C-alpha positions in Angstrom: -0.1 0.6 0.0 2.7 2.2 0.9 4.1 1.6 -2.7 1.6 2.3 -4.4 1.6 6.0 -2.6 4.8 6.4 -3.1 4.9 5.7 -7.0 1.6 8.0 -6.5 3.6 10.4 -5.1 6.4 10.9 -7.5 4.2 10.4 -10.3 2.6 14.1 -8.9 5.7 15.6 -8.7 7.0 15.1 -12.0 3.6 16.1 -13.7 3.9 19.1 -11.8 7.9 19.9 -12.9 6.8 18.8 -16.3 3.8 21.0 -16.2 6.2 24.3 -14.7 9.2 22.9 -17.1 6.4 23.4 -19.8 5.8 26.9 -18.7 8.9 28.2 -18.0 9.6 27.5 -21.7 7.1 29.2 -23.1 8.2 32.1 -21.0 11.4 31.5 -22.4 10.4 30.8 -26.2 8.1 33.9 -26.2 11.1 36.5 -25.0 13.2 35.3 -27.5 10.0 35.9 -30.1 10.3 39.3 -28.8 13.7 39.6 -28.9 13.3 38.4 -32.9 10.8 40.7 -33.6 12.6 43.9 -32.0 15.5 42.9 -34.1 13.7 42.0 -37.5 12.4 45.7 -36.7 15.6 47.8 -36.0 17.3 46.4 -39.0 15.0 47.7 -41.2 14.3 50.5 -38.6 18.6 51.6 -39.2 18.0 50.5 -42.8 15.4 53.1 -43.7 17.3 55.8 -41.8 20.4 55.2 -43.1 19.3 55.8 -46.7 17.4 59.1 -45.8 20.6 60.5 -44.8 22.5 59.5 -47.8 20.2 61.2 -50.3 18.0 63.8 -49.2 15.7 65.1 -50.5 16.1 69.1 -52.5 14.0 70.9 -52.4 12.0 71.8 -55.9 11.4 75.5 -55.5 13.6 78.4 -54.0 10.6 79.5 -51.3 11.5 77.2 -48.6 9.7 73.4 -49.0 9.7 70.7 -45.6 12.4 67.7 -45.8 11.5 65.4 -44.1 13.9 63.8 -41.8 12.5 60.1 -42.5 12.6 58.7 -45.6 9.4 58.1 -47.4 9.8 56.7 -49.7 11.7 54.2 -48.5 9.4 52.9 -46.4 6.4 52.8 -48.9 8.5 50.8 -51.4 8.5 48.2 -48.2 4.9 48.9 -47.1 2.5 51.1 -49.0 0.5 51.9 -45.5 3.3 53.6 -43.8 1.6 56.8 -42.7 4.0 58.4 -40.0 6.8 57.9 -37.8 6.6 58.5 -34.2 9.4 59.3 -31.9 9.4 60.4 -28.0 12.4 61.6 -26.7 13.4 60.3 -24.1 11.5 57.1 -24.7 12.7 53.9 -26.8 9.9 55.1 -29.0 10.9 55.7 -32.4 9.1 53.9 -34.8 7.1 54.4 -38.3 3.1 54.3 -38.5 1.2 52.2 -40.6 -3.2 52.5 -40.8 -4.5 49.4 -42.5 -7.7 48.5 -43.7 -8.8 47.0 -39.9 -7.6 47.4 -36.2 -6.5 43.0 -35.9 -3.9 42.9 -39.0 -1.3 45.3 -37.7 -1.3 43.4 -33.9 0.0 40.4 -35.5 2.3 41.5 -38.5 5.2 43.3 -39.0 6.2 45.9 -42.1 7.3 43.2 -44.6 4.0 41.4 -43.6 5.5 38.8 -41.7 4.5 37.6 -38.9 5.2 38.7 -35.2 4.3 38.4 -31.7 5.3 42.5 -31.4 3.0 43.8 -34.4 3.2 47.4 -35.7 2.7 51.0 -34.1 -0.3 51.3 -36.0 -3.3 54.2 -36.1 -7.0 53.4 -35.7 -8.7 52.3 -39.4 -11.4 55.2 -37.8 -9.0 57.6 -38.6 -8.0 59.6 -41.4 -4.4 58.7 -42.7 -3.3 62.2 -42.2 -3.7 63.1 -39.2 -6.8 65.3 -39.6 -9.5 63.5 -37.4 -10.4 65.3 -34.7 -9.1 62.3 -32.3 -6.8 60.3 -33.8 -5.5 56.4 -31.7 -2.6 54.9 -31.9 -1.7 51.5 -30.8 0.8 49.3 -29.7 2.2 46.1 -28.0 3.1 46.3 -24.3 6.9 44.3 -25.0 8.6 42.8 -22.0 12.3 43.7 -24.0 10.9 47.3 -23.5 9.7 48.1 -27.5 7.2 49.2 -28.9 5.0 51.1 -26.7 6.2 49.3 -23.5 7.3 52.8 -22.5 3.5 54.7 -22.5 3.0 52.8 -19.2 6.2 54.7 -17.5 3.7 57.9 -18.1 1.7 56.8 -15.5 4.7 58.2 -12.9 4.2 62.1 -12.7 8.0 62.9 -12.8 8.2 61.2 -15.5 5.6 62.5 -17.5 6.4 65.7 -16.3 10.2 64.9 -17.5 9.0 63.7 -21.3 6.4 66.5 -22.4 7.2 66.4 -26.2 5.1 63.8 -28.6 6.6 63.9 -32.3 4.6 62.9 -35.2 6.8 63.1 -38.5 4.5 62.8 -41.7 6.0 63.1 -45.6 4.6 66.9 -45.1 5.5 68.1 -42.1 5.8 67.4 -38.6 3.1 67.6 -35.8 4.6 68.3 -31.8 2.7 67.6 -29.4 1.9 68.4 -26.0 1.2 65.2 -23.5 -1.9 65.9 -21.6 -2.9 63.3 -19.5 -1.4 59.2 -18.6 -4.9 56.9 -17.6 -6.0 53.2 -16.8 -8.7 52.2 -18.4 -11.0 49.8 -19.9 -11.3 48.7 -23.0 -14.2 50.7 -23.9 -15.3 51.5 -26.9 -15.6 55.5 -25.8 -12.2 55.9 -26.0 -12.1 55.1 -29.5 -14.7 58.5 -30.6 -13.6 60.2 -33.4 -16.4 61.9 -34.6 -18.0 65.2 -32.6 -20.9 67.3 -33.5 -19.5 70.7 -31.8 -16.6 72.2 -29.6 -18.3 72.0 -26.5 -19.0 68.0 -26.9 -15.2 67.9 -28.0 -13.7 70.1 -25.2 -16.3 67.9 -23.0 -15.2 64.7 -24.2 -11.5 65.7 -23.3 -12.4 66.3 -19.7 -14.5 63.1 -19.6 -11.2 60.9 -21.0 -8.4 62.7 -18.5 -10.5 61.8 -15.4 -9.0 59.7 -12.7 -5.4 60.5 -14.2 -2.1 59.6 -12.7 -0.3 61.9 -14.0 -1.2 64.9 -15.9 -0.9 69.0 -17.3 -2.7 71.5 -17.7 -3.5 72.2 -21.2 -1.6 75.3 -22.7 -3.6 77.2 -25.9 -6.7 75.6 -27.5 -6.7 71.7 -28.5 -7.8 71.3 -31.9 -6.4 67.5 -32.3 -6.6 64.9 -29.3 -4.1 61.7 -29.9 -4.2 58.5 -28.0 -1.3 56.4 -27.5 -2.2 53.4 -26.0 -1.1 50.0 -25.2 -2.2 47.1 -22.2 -1.7 47.5 -19.0 -2.2 45.0 -16.1 -4.1 46.6 -13.3 -7.1 44.5 -14.0 -8.8 42.5 -16.7 -8.3 44.2 -20.1 -6.7 47.4 -18.6 -5.3 49.9 -21.1 -2.5 52.5 -20.0 -3.5 55.4 -22.5 -1.3 58.4 -23.3 -3.4 61.5 -23.9 -1.2 64.3 -25.9 -2.5 67.2 -28.0 -2.3 69.7 -30.9 -2.7 73.6 -30.4 -4.0 75.9 -33.2 -0.7 77.4 -34.9 0.9 81.0 -33.4 0.9 83.7 -35.7 
């Protein structure tokens, strides 16, 4: 009888060890896949940047013409869905932004259409690809290796928020310089994706509603003309998201 109990105990231990090993293996495998995805995207970024530096575009007229520091021509040869390039100074966020036909494809594919756990930074498919929507929404994965939108969660800390007040979007014909407004942890409710507003009053009311319960924030400087959301997964509760809000203001004369 004791031999049977001992045998059963050994079997349970082996099973537990096997399950634990599998879990560890899965964790390690996911980490390896994240690193490969990050390295592949980094190579693409470096290649595009180098070509941009080697072949600068000359203005076509005597008037001052905007010349983008990003080589969009090369990027479009890889993928016509590239709409912009995002950089948040002082963070690791420095990536191309794509605009697809839905909000699913670029969760799992890279610039060359290869499947990847890292996905891409992408603009909500209901937004205009030239960022002319009143509310522009960008998504990115929260990667353990620190890539993609992992640094967005750091904006929940007021000190970090204060130290990184600017977001830059490079477009083919201009740059958009944004000021950070608030960082919140919220559920993935549909209201967070509202992009159309019937009046200025509704838009301003929406902004105030979205920034409620922010863990870090700053007062708006000037009149907000466009709102931007940078969204990534968070783990405070099920289906939590960390959202960094930023904004455009009226241009000064």
